[in-house]
C-alpha positions in Angstrom: -70.5 -135.4 44.7 -73.1 -134.4 47.3 -76.8 -135.2 46.9 -77.6 -131.8 48.5 -79.4 -129.5 46.0 -80.3 -126.7 48.4 -78.7 -125.6 51.6 -79.5 -122.7 53.9 -77.1 -122.1 56.8 -78.0 -120.0 59.8 -80.2 -117.8 57.7 -82.1 -114.8 59.1 -84.9 -112.9 57.4 -86.1 -109.4 58.1 -89.1 -107.9 56.3 -89.7 -104.3 57.0 -88.5 -103.8 60.6 -89.7 -107.3 61.7 -87.4 -110.3 62.2 -89.3 -113.3 60.8 -86.7 -115.9 61.7 -83.0 -116.3 62.4 -80.5 -119.1 62.7 -82.5 -121.3 60.3 -80.5 -124.1 58.7 -81.8 -126.7 56.3 -80.6 -129.0 53.5 -82.7 -130.5 50.8 -81.1 -133.5 49.0 -82.2 -135.4 46.0 -85.6 -137.0 46.5 -86.4 -135.0 49.6 -89.4 -132.7 50.3 -89.9 -130.2 53.1 -93.3 -128.7 54.0 -93.1 -125.2 55.5 -96.0 -124.6 57.9 -97.1 -121.8 60.0 -99.6 -118.9 60.3 -99.8 -116.0 58.0 -96.8 -113.7 58.4 -94.5 -116.5 59.8 -92.2 -116.2 56.9 -93.1 -119.2 54.6 -93.2 -117.1 51.4 -90.1 -115.2 52.5 -88.2 -118.4 53.0 -89.3 -119.6 49.5 -88.1 -116.3 48.0 -84.7 -116.6 49.9 -84.3 -120.1 48.5 -85.0 -118.8 45.0 -82.5 -116.0 45.3 -85.3 -113.3 45.1 -84.5 -112.1 48.6 -81.1 -111.7 50.3 -80.8 -113.1 53.8 -80.1 -110.6 56.6 -77.6 -113.2 57.8 -76.4 -116.6 56.8 -75.9 -118.2 53.4 -78.1 -119.8 50.8 -76.6 -122.3 48.3 -78.4 -123.7 45.3 -76.5 -126.5 43.5 -79.0 -126.9 40.7 -81.6 -124.9 38.8 -84.8 -123.9 40.5 -88.4 -123.5 39.4 -90.8 -121.3 41.4 -94.6 -121.0 42.0 -95.7 -118.0 44.0 -98.7 -115.7 43.9 -98.0 -114.7 40.3 -98.7 -117.2 37.5 -95.7 -115.7 35.5 -97.5 -116.5 32.2 -98.4 -113.9 29.6 -102.2 -113.4 30.3 -102.9 -112.4 26.7 -101.5 -115.5 25.1 -103.2 -118.9 24.7 -101.9 -121.2 27.4 -99.8 -123.5 25.2 -98.0 -120.5 23.6 -97.4 -118.9 27.1 -95.9 -122.2 28.3 -93.8 -122.5 25.1 -92.2 -119.1 25.8 -91.0 -120.4 29.2 -89.8 -123.6 27.5 -87.6 -121.6 25.1 -86.2 -119.6 28.0 -85.5 -122.8 29.9 -84.0 -124.5 26.8 -86.7 -127.2 27.0 -88.2 -129.0 23.9 -91.9 -128.9 23.0 -92.7 -132.5 24.0 -91.8 -131.6 27.6 -94.5 -128.9 27.6 -97.0 -131.3 26.2 -96.2 -133.9 28.9 -96.4 -131.2 31.6 -99.8 -130.1 30.3 -101.0 -133.6 30.3 -99.8 -134.2 33.9 -101.9 -131.3 35.0 -104.9 -132.1 32.7 -104.5 -128.9 30.7 -104.5 -130.2 27.1 -108.1 -129.2 26.5 -107.2 -125.6 27.5 -104.2 -125.2 25.2 -105.9 -122.5 23.1 -107.6 -120.6 25.9 -106.0 -117.3 26.8 -104.3 -117.4 30.2 -106.5 -114.4 31.3 -109.6 -116.5 30.8 -108.4 -119.4 33.1 -110.0 -119.9 36.5 -107.8 -119.5 39.7 -107.4 -123.3 39.9 -106.6 -123.6 36.2 -104.0 -120.9 36.5 -102.4 -122.7 39.4 -102.3 -125.9 37.3 -100.8 -123.9 34.5 -98.1 -122.6 36.8 -97.4 -126.1 38.0 -97.1 -127.3 34.3 -94.5 -124.5 33.8 -92.6 -125.9 36.8 -92.8 -129.5 35.5 -91.8 -128.5 32.0 -88.8 -126.6 33.3 -86.9 -129.8 34.3 -85.4 -127.8 37.2 -84.2 -130.2 39.9 -85.3 -127.9 42.7 -89.0 -127.0 43.0 -90.0 -124.0 45.2 -93.7 -124.1 45.6 -95.5 -121.4 47.5 -99.2 -122.4 48.1 -99.3 -124.4 44.9 -102.7 -125.9 45.7 -104.6 -122.7 46.3 -107.8 -122.7 44.2 -107.3 -126.3 43.1 -110.1 -128.9 43.4 -109.5 -132.4 44.7 -108.6 -133.8 41.3 -106.1 -131.1 40.6 -104.5 -131.5 44.1 -104.2 -135.2 43.4 -102.3 -134.4 40.2 -100.1 -132.0 42.1 -99.2 -134.6 44.6 -98.5 -137.2 41.8 -96.3 -134.6 40.1 -94.3 -134.0 43.3 -93.9 -137.8 43.9 -92.7 -138.3 40.3 -90.2 -135.4 40.6 -88.8 -136.8 43.9 -88.6 -140.3 42.4 -86.5 -138.8 39.6 -84.0 -137.2 42.0 -85.7 -133.8 42.4 -86.2 -131.9 45.6 -89.2 -129.8 46.8 -89.6 -127.0 49.2 -93.3 -126.4 49.7 -95.1 -123.7 51.7 -98.8 -124.5 52.4 -101.4 -123.8 55.1 -102.8 -127.3 54.8 -101.4 -130.8 54.4 -101.5 -132.2 50.9 -101.0 -135.9 51.9 -97.5 -136.1 50.5 -95.7 -139.3 51.7 -92.3 -139.0 53.4 -92.4 -135.2 53.5 -90.5 -133.5 56.4 -92.1 -130.6 58.2 -90.8 -127.2 59.5 -93.2 -125.1 61.5 -92.0 -121.5 61.0 -94.6 -120.4 63.6 -92.7 -122.2 66.3 -89.5 -120.2 65.4 -91.1 -116.8 66.1 
């Protein structure tokens, strides 16, 4: 059995009439993390969406050997529900028990906000809630598109700790971000250099 959880082979991505990148190959194995860097429009979010199966590559292949969990610009939580209930819905979809949700909320310091409607959360709190959804999913592959946007220093530290714990447990992380998060042992891919 291979440790590879995610493999992209000679992938090309076209958005509109613009070629973002081509011939891109990468493999993420258990315990690995890759930081996608580059300017706006370089294709970081598109690459995350290709890895998630939300976009089809113009060429090449994408193989996912385990379940994925995604953070992107949408929180993907019902805005009208209290946070805990919104997270519980995803837990049922993912087949996860209630204690996993509680642990994920604790990891992102969200327990005091359990009864607050998602719509009332600040930008940083919504990002922490999205991260709690990813943690609770127990998916081996995390696809994180700008997960720290809107987070303060304490929340970013919790995010980095969650990523470290996930990798230590054999998970893999593909992360797009405009700035370094100080994650140890993370490989880098500058998509701006591929243009």
